[in-house]
C-alpha positions in Angstrom: 79.8 151.4 67.3 77.8 148.4 66.0 81.0 146.2 66.0 81.6 147.2 69.6 78.1 146.2 70.6 78.5 142.8 68.8 81.8 142.2 70.5 80.3 143.0 73.9 77.3 140.7 73.2 79.7 137.9 72.2 81.7 138.3 75.5 78.5 138.2 77.5 77.3 135.1 75.8 80.7 133.5 76.3 80.6 134.3 80.0 77.1 132.9 80.4 78.1 129.8 78.6 81.2 129.4 80.8 79.0 129.9 83.9 76.5 127.3 82.8 79.3 124.8 82.1 80.8 125.5 85.5 77.5 125.0 87.2 76.9 121.7 85.3 80.4 120.5 86.3 80.0 121.5 89.9 76.5 119.8 90.0 77.9 116.6 88.4 80.8 116.5 90.9 78.3 117.0 93.7 76.1 114.2 92.5 79.0 111.8 92.1 80.4 112.8 95.5 77.0 112.3 97.1 77.0 108.7 95.8 80.6 107.6 96.1 82.3 110.0 98.5 86.0 110.2 98.0 85.8 106.6 96.6 85.3 108.1 93.1 89.0 109.1 93.0 91.2 106.1 92.3 94.5 107.6 91.1 97.6 106.0 92.5 98.7 109.2 94.4 95.3 109.3 96.1 95.5 105.6 97.0 98.9 106.1 98.5 97.7 109.1 100.4 94.7 107.2 101.8 97.1 104.4 102.9 99.3 107.0 104.7 96.2 108.4 106.4 95.1 105.0 107.6 98.7 104.3 108.9 98.6 107.5 111.0 95.1 106.7 112.3 96.3 103.2 113.2 99.1 104.7 115.3 96.6 106.6 117.5 93.8 104.1 117.6 93.2 101.9 120.6 93.3 98.8 118.5 91.5 95.6 118.7 88.1 95.5 117.1 87.1 94.3 113.6 89.2 95.6 110.7 87.7 95.5 107.2 90.4 95.5 104.5 89.4 96.0 100.9 88.8 98.2 97.9 85.9 100.6 97.1 83.2 98.1 98.2 84.8 98.4 101.6 85.5 102.1 101.5 81.9 102.8 100.7 80.6 100.5 103.4 79.2 102.6 106.3 80.6 100.2 108.9 79.6 102.1 112.1 76.0 102.2 110.9 75.9 98.5 110.0 77.8 97.3 113.0 76.9 99.5 116.0 77.8 96.7 118.4 81.3 96.3 117.2 84.4 98.4 117.2 85.1 98.7 113.5 87.9 100.1 111.4 87.4 100.7 107.7 90.6 100.2 105.7 89.1 100.2 102.2 90.7 102.1 99.4 88.8 102.6 96.1 90.5 101.1 93.1 92.9 99.1 95.3 94.4 95.8 94.1 95.6 92.9 96.2 99.3 93.7 95.7 98.8 97.2 97.2 96.7 95.7 100.0 99.6 93.4 100.8 102.0 96.4 100.8 99.9 98.3 103.3 98.9 95.4 105.4 101.4 96.1 108.2 100.6 99.8 108.7 96.9 99.7 108.0 95.8 96.5 109.6 98.4 94.6 111.7 99.4 97.8 113.6 95.9 97.8 115.1 96.3 94.3 116.6 92.7 93.5 115.5 90.4 90.9 117.1 89.1 90.0 113.7 90.1 90.8 110.1 87.5 90.8 107.3 89.0 90.8 103.8 87.6 91.5 100.4 89.8 92.0 97.3 90.8 90.9 93.9 88.1 92.3 91.6 90.1 95.3 90.5 93.0 93.1 89.7 90.8 90.9 87.4 89.1 93.9 85.9 92.5 95.3 84.8 93.8 92.0 83.4 95.7 90.4 86.3 95.6 86.6 86.0 93.5 84.9 88.6 96.5 82.9 89.7 98.3 86.1 90.7 95.3 87.3 92.6 95.2 84.0 94.5 98.9 84.2 95.3 98.5 87.7 96.7 95.5 86.7 98.8 97.5 83.7 100.0 100.4 86.0 101.1 97.9 88.4 102.9 96.4 85.5 104.8 99.8 84.0 105.5 101.2 87.2 106.9 98.1 87.7 109.1 98.3 84.2 110.5 102.1 84.6 111.1 102.0 88.0 112.9 98.5 87.6 114.4 98.2 83.9 115.0 95.2 84.3 117.4 93.3 86.6 115.2 90.5 85.0 113.1 90.5 86.0 109.4 87.3 86.1 107.4 87.6 86.2 103.6 84.7 87.3 101.5 84.1 86.1 98.0 84.3 88.5 95.1 81.0 90.1 94.5 79.2 89.7 91.1 79.2 92.6 88.6 76.9 93.7 85.9 79.0 92.7 82.9 76.4 94.1 80.5 76.6 97.8 81.3 76.6 100.2 78.4 76.9 103.9 77.8 79.5 105.8 79.8 80.0 102.7 82.0 80.5 100.2 79.2 84.2 99.7 80.2 83.6 99.4 83.9 83.8 95.6 84.1 87.0 95.6 82.1 88.3 92.1 81.7 86.2 90.7 84.5 83.7 88.1 83.3 81.2 85.9 85.2 83.5 82.9 84.5 86.6 84.6 85.8 84.9 85.8 89.0 83.4 82.4 89.7 86.7 80.7 89.0 88.5 83.1 91.4 85.9 82.5 94.1 86.3 78.7 93.8 90.0 79.1 94.2 89.6 81.6 97.1 87.3 79.1 98.8 89.8 76.3 98.4 92.6 78.5 99.6 90.7 79.4 102.7 90.0 75.8 103.5 93.7 75.0 103.0 94.9 77.8 105.2 92.3 77.4 107.9 90.4 80.7 107.6 86.7 81.4 107.2 85.3 81.9 103.7 82.0 83.7 103.2 80.3 83.4 99.8 78.5 86.6 99.1 78.3 86.1 95.3 75.2 83.9 95.1 73.3 86.2 97.4 73.6 89.1 94.9 73.7 87.3 91.6 71.0 86.5 89.1 70.6 83.2 87.2 73.2 84.3 84.7 75.8 85.1 87.4 75.5 88.9 87.0 74.6 91.1 89.9 70.9 91.7 90.2 70.1 95.2 88.8 68.2 96.1 91.9 71.4 95.7 94.0 73.9 97.7 91.9 74.6 101.3 90.9 74.5 102.2 87.2 78.3 101.7 86.9 77.7 97.9 87.3 80.4 97.6 90.0 79.3 99.2 93.2 76.4 98.1 95.3 73.6 100.3 96.4 73.6 101.4 100.1 70.6 99.2 100.8 72.4 96.2 99.4 75.0 96.4 102.1 72.2 95.3 104.4 72.4 91.9 102.8 76.2 91.7 103.3 75.8 92.9 106.9 73.1 90.3 107.7 75.4 87.6 106.3 78.6 88.7 108.0 77.3 89.6 111.4 76.9 86.1 112.8 80.2 85.1 111.3 82.0 88.0 112.9 80.3 87.3 116.3 81.5 83.7 116.2 85.0 84.9 115.3 85.0 87.3 118.3 83.9 84.5 120.5 86.7 82.3 119.2 89.2 85.1 119.8 88.0 85.4 123.4 88.3 81.7 123.9 91.8 81.6 122.4 92.9 84.6 124.4 
């Protein structure tokens, strides 16, 4: 009888423990989702699925407008809220690299026949060890294809954003192989590439960086990679006049 009671108590404790763990997991997922949305899932199948969804949306969209192509920094950017006066399309995919952006360029961006394209990419490549030279080559191909297929569409290229390369704890590996020196070198090359190819370069990096070249802690989430919702206001304030000028140029050319 005593053994049966002990066995029952053990089962009850195990069920309680399992319930507590489940609640903690659900709570943690809820918190992460509240911050990142679906941008917190960066597996390759999910990235491919998102690209396919964008492709289907592009087929049914009226087109034109301003298309933002990028990674998680773009996917997490609440474009309609920041650009209420523009027709905007978000084509950001969390964890995306420039080679995949190049692969989906036709279906996700060009198919919309946009009035303006705003591009941001390359940080994930560098974080995972891709040489800066390969990043520049991919960006060159993206710009080149846009200029070839959409010769009258202005292209705006953002610099890479700064990171907090000193994060610790669970986020200690977030910056990966990205360093201040690599990011600044990449930005210098991206700026020169834009000048050579005749597209607009917007340097966001110094607006967010501290004196050491890392992102200011007030601007970034604990992971050291993604900017806080309020920080997007700085980006918007910087990009808005550039986009307006690009739209005017598009109207003039057309």
